[in-house]
C-alpha positions as CSV (number, residue, x, y, z in Angstrom):
1,M,-28.9,116.0,24.4
2,R,-28.0,113.9,27.5
3,Y,-30.1,111.9,30.0
4,A,-29.2,109.9,33.1
5,A,-30.6,106.8,34.7
6,I,-30.0,105.7,38.3
7,D,-30.8,102.2,39.4
8,I,-30.7,101.6,43.2
9,G,-30.7,97.9,43.4
10,S,-30.2,95.3,46.2
11,N,-26.7,94.5,45.2
12,A,-25.4,97.6,43.5
13,V,-26.2,101.2,42.6
14,R,-25.7,102.2,38.9
15,L,-25.5,105.5,37.1
16,L,-25.8,105.6,33.3
17,I,-25.3,108.8,31.4
18,A,-26.4,108.5,27.8
19,D,-26.2,110.7,24.7
20,I,-29.4,110.9,22.8
21,I,-29.3,110.5,19.1
22,Q,-32.0,111.5,16.7
23,E,-32.5,109.2,13.8
24,K,-34.9,109.1,10.8
25,D,-37.4,106.8,12.5
26,G,-37.0,108.1,16.1
27,F,-34.4,108.2,18.8
28,S,-31.6,106.0,20.2
29,F,-28.9,106.5,22.7
30,K,-25.2,105.9,23.1
31,K,-23.8,105.0,26.5
32,N,-21.4,107.8,27.6
33,T,-20.6,106.9,31.2
34,L,-21.6,103.9,33.3
35,L,-20.7,103.7,37.0
36,R,-21.5,100.8,39.4
37,V,-21.1,101.0,43.2
38,P,-21.6,97.7,45.1
39,L,-23.5,99.1,48.2
40,R,-25.3,95.8,49.0
41,L,-28.4,97.5,50.4
42,G,-30.0,94.1,50.4
43,D,-28.0,92.8,53.3
44,D,-29.6,95.3,55.6
45,A,-33.0,95.1,53.9
46,F,-33.6,91.4,54.0
47,I,-32.0,90.7,57.4
48,H,-33.0,93.7,59.4
49,Q,-35.8,95.3,57.3
50,K,-34.0,98.6,57.8
51,L,-31.0,100.4,56.4
52,S,-28.3,100.9,58.9
53,P,-27.0,104.5,59.5
54,K,-23.8,103.5,57.6
55,K,-25.6,102.0,54.6
56,A,-28.0,105.0,54.5
57,E,-25.0,107.4,54.7
58,N,-23.2,105.6,51.9
59,L,-26.3,105.8,49.7
60,V,-26.6,109.5,50.3
61,K,-22.9,110.0,49.5
62,T,-23.2,108.0,46.3
63,M,-26.3,110.0,45.2
64,R,-24.4,113.2,45.9
65,A,-21.5,112.0,43.7
66,F,-24.0,111.0,41.0
67,R,-25.7,114.4,41.3
68,D,-22.4,116.2,40.8
69,L,-21.5,114.0,37.8
70,M,-24.9,114.7,36.2
71,D,-24.2,118.5,36.6
72,V,-20.7,118.2,35.1
73,Y,-22.1,116.2,32.1
74,N,-24.9,118.8,31.7
75,V,-27.6,116.1,32.0
76,E,-31.0,117.6,30.9
77,D,-33.2,115.0,32.6
78,Y,-32.8,112.0,34.8
79,M,-34.8,109.3,36.6
80,A,-33.8,107.5,39.8
81,C,-35.5,104.2,40.6
82,A,-35.1,102.1,43.8
83,T,-36.2,98.4,43.7
84,S,-36.5,95.4,46.0
85,A,-34.2,96.4,48.9
86,M,-35.7,99.9,49.3
87,R,-39.2,98.4,49.0
88,D,-38.5,96.2,52.0
89,V,-36.9,98.7,54.5
90,S,-39.0,100.5,57.0
91,N,-36.9,103.7,56.8
92,G,-37.0,103.9,53.0
93,P,-39.1,107.1,52.9
94,E,-36.8,108.7,55.4
95,V,-33.7,107.9,53.3
96,V,-35.5,109.1,50.1
97,K,-36.2,112.4,51.9
98,K,-32.5,112.8,52.8
99,V,-31.5,112.1,49.2
100,S,-34.0,114.6,47.9
101,E,-32.4,117.3,50.1
102,I,-29.2,117.0,48.1
103,G,-31.1,117.2,44.8
104,V,-31.9,113.7,43.7
105,D,-35.5,112.5,43.7
106,I,-35.9,108.7,44.1
107,A,-39.0,106.7,43.1
108,I,-39.4,103.4,44.9
109,I,-41.0,101.2,42.3
110,D,-42.8,97.9,42.5
111,G,-41.8,94.7,40.7
112,T,-44.4,95.2,37.9
113,T,-43.2,98.8,37.2
114,E,-39.6,97.5,37.2
115,A,-40.4,94.9,34.6
116,E,-42.3,97.5,32.5
117,I,-39.3,99.9,32.5
118,I,-36.9,97.2,31.4
119,Y,-39.3,96.2,28.7
120,N,-39.0,99.8,27.5
121,S,-35.5,98.8,26.3
122,H,-37.3,97.8,23.0
123,L,-37.3,94.1,23.9
124,E,-40.3,93.8,21.6
125,A,-38.0,94.5,18.7
126,K,-36.2,91.2,19.5
127,M,-39.4,89.2,19.5
128,D,-40.8,87.2,16.6
129,L,-44.6,87.6,16.3
130,D,-45.2,83.9,16.0
131,K,-43.2,82.9,19.1
132,V,-43.9,82.9,22.8
133,Y,-41.3,84.5,25.2
134,L,-40.8,84.4,28.9
135,Y,-38.9,87.5,30.0
136,I,-36.8,86.9,33.2
137,D,-35.1,89.5,35.2
138,V,-33.2,88.3,38.3
139,G,-32.0,90.9,40.8
140,G,-30.6,90.9,44.3
141,G,-34.0,91.0,45.9
142,S,-36.6,89.9,43.4
143,T,-37.3,88.1,40.2
144,E,-39.7,89.5,37.6
145,L,-41.4,87.2,35.1
146,S,-43.4,88.4,32.1
147,L,-44.9,86.1,29.4
148,F,-45.4,87.5,25.9
149,A,-47.3,85.9,23.0
150,N,-47.6,87.8,19.6
151,A,-45.3,90.4,21.2
152,K,-48.2,91.2,23.6
153,L,-48.0,90.8,27.4
154,V,-50.0,87.8,28.6
155,N,-49.2,87.7,32.3
156,S,-46.5,88.9,34.7
157,K,-45.5,88.5,38.3
158,S,-42.8,89.6,40.7
159,F,-41.4,87.2,43.2
160,N,-39.4,88.0,46.4
161,L,-36.6,85.7,45.3
162,G,-33.2,87.2,44.5
163,T,-29.5,86.5,44.8
164,I,-28.9,88.6,48.0
165,R,-32.0,87.1,49.7
166,I,-30.7,83.6,48.9
167,L,-27.1,84.4,50.2
168,D,-28.7,85.8,53.4
169,N,-30.9,82.7,53.8
170,K,-34.0,84.9,53.5
171,D,-35.5,83.0,50.6
172,E,-38.6,80.9,51.5
173,Q,-39.5,77.5,50.1
174,E,-43.0,78.8,49.6
175,T,-41.7,81.5,47.3
176,W,-39.7,78.9,45.3
177,D,-42.9,76.7,45.1
178,D,-45.0,79.7,43.9
179,L,-42.4,80.5,41.2
180,K,-42.3,76.9,39.9
181,E,-46.1,76.8,39.9
182,W,-46.5,80.1,38.1
183,V,-43.9,79.1,35.4
184,T,-45.5,75.7,34.9
185,N,-49.1,77.0,34.7
186,N,-48.3,79.9,32.4
187,T,-46.1,78.0,29.9
188,K,-47.7,74.5,29.7
189,M,-50.2,75.4,27.0
190,Y,-47.4,76.4,24.6
191,K,-45.4,74.0,22.4
192,Q,-42.2,76.0,22.9
193,V,-41.3,79.1,25.0
194,Y,-38.2,81.1,24.4
195,G,-36.4,82.9,27.3
196,I,-35.1,86.5,27.4
197,G,-32.9,87.1,30.4
198,T,-31.8,90.5,31.9
199,G,-29.7,91.5,34.8
200,G,-26.0,91.7,35.6
201,N,-25.6,88.0,36.4
202,I,-27.1,86.6,33.1
203,N,-25.0,89.2,31.2
204,K,-21.9,87.9,32.9
205,L,-22.9,84.3,32.3
206,S,-23.4,85.2,28.6
207,R,-19.8,86.5,28.5
208,L,-18.4,83.5,30.3
209,A,-20.2,81.3,27.7
210,S,-18.3,83.4,25.1
211,E,-21.6,84.2,23.5
212,K,-22.3,87.5,21.7
213,A,-25.1,89.7,22.9
214,D,-28.5,88.3,21.7
215,K,-27.0,84.9,21.0
216,P,-29.0,82.4,23.0
217,I,-27.5,80.3,25.8
218,S,-28.9,76.7,25.9
219,Y,-30.1,75.1,29.1
220,A,-27.3,72.5,28.8
221,K,-24.7,75.3,28.4
222,L,-26.1,77.1,31.5
223,K,-26.0,73.9,33.5
224,A,-22.4,73.2,32.4
225,L,-21.5,76.8,33.4
226,Y,-23.1,76.3,36.8
227,H,-21.1,73.1,37.5
228,Y,-17.9,74.9,36.2
229,L,-18.5,77.9,38.6
230,T,-19.4,75.8,41.6
231,S,-16.2,73.7,41.1
232,Y,-14.3,76.8,42.3
233,S,-14.3,78.3,45.8
234,L,-15.5,81.9,46.2
235,K,-11.9,83.1,46.5
236,E,-10.9,81.2,43.3
237,R,-13.8,82.7,41.4
238,I,-12.3,86.1,42.2
239,T,-8.6,85.3,41.8
240,L,-8.6,82.7,39.0
241,L,-11.8,83.5,37.0
242,G,-11.4,87.3,37.5
243,L,-15.0,87.9,38.8
244,N,-15.6,91.0,40.9
245,D,-16.0,90.4,44.6
246,D,-19.7,91.3,44.5
247,R,-20.3,89.2,41.4
248,A,-18.5,86.1,42.5
249,D,-21.0,85.1,45.1
250,V,-24.3,86.2,43.6
251,I,-23.7,84.6,40.3
252,I,-24.3,81.1,41.8
253,P,-27.8,81.7,43.2
254,A,-28.7,83.7,40.0
255,T,-27.8,80.7,37.9
256,E,-29.9,78.5,40.1
257,I,-32.9,80.8,39.6
258,F,-32.5,80.9,35.8
259,M,-32.0,77.1,35.7
260,T,-35.2,76.5,37.8
261,I,-37.3,78.7,35.6
262,M,-35.9,77.2,32.4
263,K,-36.5,73.7,33.8
264,Y,-40.2,74.3,34.8
265,G,-41.0,76.3,31.7
266,H,-39.2,73.7,29.4
267,L,-37.1,76.5,28.0
268,K,-34.4,75.1,25.8
269,Q,-32.5,78.4,25.5
270,I,-32.4,81.9,26.8
271,M,-31.5,85.1,24.8
272,V,-29.4,87.7,26.6
273,P,-29.8,91.2,25.0
274,R,-27.6,92.7,27.8
275,V,-29.9,95.4,28.8
276,G,-31.1,96.4,32.3
277,L,-33.2,98.8,34.3
278,V,-30.9,101.8,33.4
279,D,-31.4,101.2,29.7
280,G,-35.2,101.1,30.2
281,V,-35.1,104.3,32.1
282,I,-33.3,106.1,29.3
283,H,-35.9,104.9,26.8
284,T,-38.6,106.0,29.3
285,L,-37.1,109.5,29.4
286,I,-36.9,109.6,25.6
287,K,-40.6,108.6,25.4
288,K,-41.6,111.2,28.0
289,N,-39.6,114.1,26.7
290,L,-39.3,113.5,23.0
291,L,-41.8,111.0,21.6
292,N,-44.8,112.2,23.6
293,Q,-44.0,115.8,22.9
294,G,-43.8,115.1,19.2
295,V,-40.2,116.2,18.8
């Protein structure tokens, strides 16, 4: 059995094809194929509020390629989700219609739904019942925050603050202030809050810190990494540090967002399970097709 997940983000578009494995106590999956195409839809979305004909054409071409790959891999079910960039463009519905004509249905989801889908990646299994967690997902266009106590959701909010927005100078001071206020007000009543970070940038930061998946990164280590990365030019981050072109620039504002949240929430460390929206989509499909059907 094979499912596919498509994540149409502000920085990149991803396709995950996963093999579903039945186990004694449920289902899991093994990643078969993972593709990432750096379309940077956010540049058009946050500056012009509309996808240019070229960007729209590239998205359609990418979806056609994904559709063909899903056919070749005999994918039984899939789910395609578009996030912040597609939420912001005026011609989003028009582009979605073009993509549907080649056989891929896209759902433009809000920030709350995005956070819920990622949480479907069984993040609750990584939570101790007696601890409080702030789940942080930083993307190209938005940042999703969810506070959990006793493994139950207490509060959540999506902020129009992301790496591409910052690079394009489309982040607003008011949004930064709202973020800081929300984090402060929602964490101040707890003695200690633990962070859980998701997204491509925190995954890369975890690897740069030489930390294994799930091993926490301390605030001090993240701050040291930030100073290390900013000591190199963009070109040097690509040539000397080996970062991809479309990672070398966004990793700086991403680190700034994570550091700000950790500072105002007094988070001493952040756990990085290295999961993302595509992982949550696969779990969502398992729940829909197998668990809810009593398979």
